[in-house]
N, C-alpha and C positions, 0 to 999 in steps of 0.2 A: 126588384127593386134593385135601383141603380145608387153606388157609391163611388163618389172623387176622393181622389187620395192624391194629397200634395205632400211634399217635402220642402220644409224650411231648415234653415237654420245650421246648413251642412255647409262645408269651404265648396264642394261642386254639387250643386242641387240637381244638373242635369246628370251626372253621372249615377247620383244616388235612386234617384226614380227610373233612372234605365234599367238600375241592380235590382229594385225593386219588379219590375216587370219581368226580367228574366226570372226572378225568382217565382215569383208565382205561375209563370208559365210553365216551368218544370215540376210544379206539385201535383202530382199525381190524384190527390184527393180534391183537387178541385175542377174535375171534368166537366162539368154542368155549367161551369162558372166561366163567363165572358171576362175576360182581362182585353184593354186596348188601352193604348198610351195615345195621347193628342195636345197637341198644343193648349195651352192656357188660354181663355179668353181674358182680354186685359181688363183691368179695374178700369172704371169710369176715369179717373183719374192719370192712368197711363197709355202711352201712345202705341205699345206694341206688346207681343207675347213676352212676359217675364221667363216663364218655366213650363215644362211640361207636368201634366196632371194625367194620372192612372184611373181609368172608368173600369167599374169593375159591377157585373151583372149579376145580382146574387140569386135569380129567379123566381119562382114561385115559393119557396120555403123564408125568401126575406132575410132578416140578420140572424135568423134561428140556425138551421142545420149547415149550409152553405158561410153562412155568416162565422159560425162557429170555426167552420174549417180556414175559413179567409184572417179570423181572430190568431187562431194558432199561427199558420204559416206568418203573418205580420208579427207577432212577437219573438219566434225564432229569427227570423231577417232583422229584426233590430238588435238583438243579442248579439249579431257578429259584426254590428256598425263598430268602427274605429270612430267616431265623427259623434259628436252631441247631434241632435236633429229633433225635430218637429215633425208630428204628423199632424194634418189638417183632414178630416172626414167630413165631408159634405154629401149630405142624403137631401129627399124630399122634404124633411123637416127641419134641417138645422144645420148647423157646422159645430164641431167639436174639433178641438185642437188638443193633441197628446205630446207630453214631452218626453222625447225619448231616454230620458235618462229613469224614467219612474214606470215605463212600460218594460217589465218583466212577464209579468201574468197575463194570461191571453184573456180574462175575464175581466180586465179592464178596460182591452180593443170589444168587446160584446158589448160591453156597457156601452160604450163610444158608439158603435153600431145601432143599438136600439136606439139611442137618442136622436141622433142623427135621422134615422127612418121613421123617426114618431111613434117606435112601437111601446 
């Protein structure tokens, strides 16, 4: 299962998404998870790329095993942010937006991953 993660609402969105990318790359508990940073495709009414998107391939376990590790890692990363931000998580079945002010519990992120994945 592939998940796309975008960061919104931060003063420097590009710096935040790159910070998250480096954070996930250093997480030893995500060895089977592939994380890559790519330009976000423009929306139909936009002229070009607005920001970057982080793509995470969770593998066969979906939002279960690797998804739980990803959720924990995201939760810790968010707790270390100094700015208010929002995460948009997109999966094959939909999009979920999480407000960084309220994401202190990895279970909220796991639930969002399951919703986006349609599980």
